[in-house]
Backbone as ProteinMPNN parsed JSONL, in Angstrom:
{"seq_chain_A": "XXXXXXXXXXXXXXXXXXXXXXXXXXXXXXXXXXXXXXXXXXXXXXXXXXXXXXXXXXXXXXXXXXX", "coords_chain_A": {"N_chain_A": [[29.745, -84.154, 17.273], [27.387, -83.487, 18.412], [24.849, -83.275, 17.349], [24.041, -85.877, 16.966], [23.676, -86.929, 19.537], [21.666, -85.201, 20.331], [19.629, -85.969, 18.581], [19.221, -88.635, 19.38], [18.363, -88.182, 22.001], [15.974, -86.809, 21.458], [14.494, -88.8, 20.215], [14.272, -90.627, 22.287], [12.662, -89.164, 23.977], [10.138, -89.295, 22.944], [6.859, -90.17, 23.565], [5.29, -93.27, 24.359], [2.565, -93.434, 24.095], [1.991, -91.407, 22.24], [3.23, -92.426, 19.95], [1.744, -94.771, 19.546], [-0.738, -93.595, 19.031], [-0.215, -92.253, 16.595], [0.362, -94.468, 14.963], [-2.125, -95.76, 14.976], [-3.715, -93.833, 13.705], [-2.471, -93.78, 11.175], [-3.003, -96.419, 10.397], [-5.799, -96.283, 10.219], [-6.105, -94.536, 8.065], [-4.981, -96.009, 5.94], [-6.688, -98.242, 6.0], [-9.158, -97.029, 5.398], [-8.681, -96.183, 2.754], [-8.399, -98.687, 1.511], [-10.964, -99.754, 1.946], [-12.531, -97.996, 0.435], [-11.488, -98.563, -2.119], [-12.128, -101.329, -2.389], [-14.896, -101.115, -2.213], [-15.477, -99.65, -4.543], [-14.668, -101.598, -6.353], [-16.64, -103.545, -5.941], [-18.951, -102.122, -6.668], [-18.48, -101.411, -9.37], [-17.85, -103.849, -10.467], [-15.401, -104.735, -11.407], [-11.844, -105.552, -11.505], [-10.097, -103.451, -11.444], [-11.173, -100.551, -10.641], [-10.489, -97.918, -11.171], [-9.032, -96.394, -13.824], [-6.473, -94.985, -15.732], [-6.01, -93.543, -18.791], [-3.299, -93.044, -20.719], [-2.315, -93.011, -23.24], [-3.013, -93.617, -26.749], [-3.542, -96.293, -26.884], [-5.734, -97.71, -25.991], [-7.856, -97.172, -27.586], [-10.651, -98.09, -29.662], [-12.194, -98.14, -27.394], [-11.613, -96.593, -25.07], [-10.916, -93.164, -24.992], [-8.355, -90.753, -25.204], [-8.375, -87.799, -23.304], [-8.322, -84.349, -23.82], [-8.518, -81.5, -22.164]], "CA_chain_A": [[28.718, -85.185, 17.321], [26.31, -83.018, 19.264], [23.538, -83.49, 16.723], [23.668, -87.284, 17.138], [23.119, -87.084, 20.884], [20.386, -84.483, 20.344], [18.658, -86.81, 17.878], [18.926, -89.778, 20.25], [17.554, -87.673, 23.107], [14.622, -86.488, 20.989], [13.799, -90.072, 19.978], [13.961, -91.205, 23.599], [11.639, -88.369, 24.653], [8.828, -89.568, 22.357], [6.053, -90.999, 24.459], [4.713, -94.464, 23.748], [1.173, -93.128, 23.766], [1.984, -90.625, 21.003], [3.574, -93.335, 18.857], [0.571, -95.614, 19.316], [-1.762, -92.757, 18.408], [0.165, -92.047, 15.201], [0.201, -95.742, 14.258], [-3.561, -96.003, 14.804], [-4.183, -92.902, 12.675], [-1.963, -94.282, 9.902], [-3.778, -97.618, 10.081], [-7.144, -95.884, 9.807], [-6.014, -93.955, 6.727], [-4.774, -97.112, 4.996], [-7.913, -99.039, 5.981], [-10.175, -96.268, 4.673], [-8.367, -96.257, 1.325], [-8.719, -100.041, 1.048], [-12.421, -99.912, 1.939], [-13.029, -97.266, -0.734], [-11.084, -99.321, -3.312], [-12.939, -102.552, -2.468], [-16.259, -100.691, -2.503], [-15.538, -99.351, -5.973], [-14.586, -102.875, -7.064], [-17.958, -104.186, -5.865], [-19.927, -101.32, -7.408], [-18.222, -101.47, -10.808], [-17.722, -105.239, -10.889], [-14.12, -104.929, -12.08], [-10.698, -105.644, -10.603], [-9.469, -102.129, -11.399], [-12.247, -99.585, -10.873], [-9.951, -96.631, -11.595], [-8.056, -96.597, -14.892], [-6.041, -93.752, -16.383], [-5.529, -93.8, -20.144], [-2.281, -92.046, -21.035], [-1.964, -93.044, -24.66], [-4.105, -94.043, -27.609], [-3.512, -97.749, -27.014], [-7.014, -98.281, -25.578], [-8.913, -96.778, -28.519], [-11.712, -97.095, -29.57], [-12.955, -98.271, -26.149], [-11.347, -95.417, -24.253], [-10.189, -92.159, -25.75], [-7.594, -89.806, -24.419], [-9.12, -86.543, -23.208], [-7.553, -83.114, -23.679], [-9.433, -80.409, -21.799]], "C_chain_A": [[27.575, -84.771, 18.239], [24.94, -83.294, 18.674], [23.09, -84.932, 16.866], [23.046, -87.484, 18.509], [21.789, -86.347, 21.007], [19.29, -85.311, 19.681], [18.254, -87.995, 18.735], [18.058, -89.337, 21.414], [16.129, -87.364, 22.667], [13.828, -87.758, 20.703], [13.395, -90.705, 21.297], [12.831, -90.454, 24.295], [10.238, -88.596, 24.081], [8.07, -90.524, 23.268], [5.42, -92.144, 23.685], [3.286, -94.192, 23.307], [1.069, -92.339, 22.46], [2.284, -91.51, 19.796], [2.389, -94.229, 18.53], [-0.536, -94.835, 18.621], [-1.46, -92.555, 16.929], [0.014, -93.325, 14.382], [-1.269, -96.06, 14.001], [-4.125, -95.094, 13.714], [-3.726, -93.366, 11.293], [-2.732, -95.522, 9.464], [-5.18, -97.286, 9.607], [-7.141, -95.29, 8.402], [-5.874, -95.055, 5.681], [-6.039, -97.95, 4.867], [-9.022, -98.334, 5.212], [-9.933, -96.323, 3.17], [-8.707, -97.635, 0.763], [-10.223, -100.278, 0.98], [-13.017, -99.2, 0.725], [-12.713, -98.038, -2.007], [-11.941, -100.567, -3.481], [-14.398, -102.218, -2.762], [-16.446, -100.359, -3.97], [-15.453, -100.62, -6.806], [-15.946, -103.569, -7.074], [-18.99, -103.442, -6.71], [-19.736, -101.47, -8.913], [-18.108, -102.888, -11.339], [-16.439, -105.527, -11.649], [-13.001, -105.049, -11.052], [-9.982, -104.31, -10.444], [-10.526, -101.075, -11.69], [-11.759, -98.218, -11.349], [-8.85, -96.896, -12.613], [-7.744, -95.248, -15.517], [-5.459, -94.118, -17.738], [-4.56, -92.684, -20.519], [-1.928, -92.0, -22.511], [-3.186, -93.473, -25.459], [-4.211, -95.546, -27.732], [-4.845, -98.408, -26.667], [-8.152, -97.914, -26.534], [-9.412, -97.992, -29.284], [-12.511, -97.175, -28.267], [-12.827, -97.067, -25.242], [-10.555, -94.436, -25.093], [-9.497, -91.205, -24.792], [-8.305, -88.463, -24.45], [-8.159, -85.382, -23.017], [-8.541, -82.005, -23.378], [-8.791, -79.084, -22.022]], "O_chain_A": [[26.873, -85.624, 18.781], [23.978, -83.521, 19.407], [21.89, -85.202, 16.887], [22.008, -88.134, 18.634], [20.885, -86.807, 21.705], [18.157, -85.35, 20.161], [17.071, -88.329, 18.812], [17.115, -90.037, 21.783], [15.179, -87.621, 23.407], [12.617, -87.793, 20.924], [12.302, -91.258, 21.416], [12.117, -91.033, 25.114], [9.254, -88.141, 24.665], [8.594, -91.558, 23.683], [5.063, -92.005, 22.515], [2.853, -94.67, 22.258], [0.161, -92.576, 21.663], [1.664, -91.361, 18.743], [2.064, -94.424, 17.359], [-1.198, -95.356, 17.723], [-2.357, -92.673, 16.094], [-0.415, -93.273, 13.23], [-1.621, -96.57, 12.937], [-4.925, -95.537, 12.891], [-4.51, -93.346, 10.344], [-3.074, -95.66, 8.289], [-5.697, -97.931, 8.696], [-8.073, -95.518, 7.631], [-6.561, -95.041, 4.66], [-6.425, -98.329, 3.761], [-9.75, -98.973, 4.452], [-10.875, -96.491, 2.395], [-9.244, -97.739, -0.339], [-10.706, -100.933, 0.056], [-13.906, -99.737, 0.063], [-13.568, -98.161, -2.884], [-12.43, -100.842, -4.577], [-15.067, -102.957, -3.484], [-17.449, -100.736, -4.577], [-16.093, -100.716, -7.854], [-16.358, -104.119, -8.096], [-19.806, -104.065, -7.389], [-20.707, -101.637, -9.651], [-18.256, -103.11, -12.541], [-16.389, -106.461, -12.449], [-13.175, -104.699, -9.884], [-9.335, -104.067, -9.426], [-10.759, -100.735, -12.85], [-12.549, -97.437, -11.88], [-7.852, -97.547, -12.301], [-8.649, -94.461, -15.797], [-4.522, -94.912, -17.823], [-4.951, -91.521, -20.624], [-1.305, -91.044, -22.974], [-4.265, -93.669, -24.9], [-4.916, -96.035, -28.614], [-5.06, -99.567, -27.021], [-9.296, -98.309, -26.308], [-8.606, -98.888, -29.538], [-13.413, -96.365, -28.052], [-13.82, -96.577, -24.706], [-9.638, -94.821, -25.818], [-10.004, -90.9, -23.712], [-8.783, -88.034, -25.5], [-7.285, -85.428, -22.153], [-9.319, -81.612, -24.248], [-9.407, -78.049, -21.771]]}, "name": "protein", "num_of_chains": 1, "seq": "XXXXXXXXXXXXXXXXXXXXXXXXXXXXXXXXXXXXXXXXXXXXXXXXXXXXXXXXXXXXXXXXXXX"}
């Protein structure tokens, strides 16, 4: 059970400041993604500004593209 105590020791050695920094960075990434999504919603005037068509079910409005 040496690996369990090593894991517990490594978790205890994490500094609070480092954890807060990582949480803030994660929050900024999520917030940036939401801002981009909401911005695209405002620009395009739709609820889903990004749509991927995988089948022919949306034809003739959208056509599947094969490059």
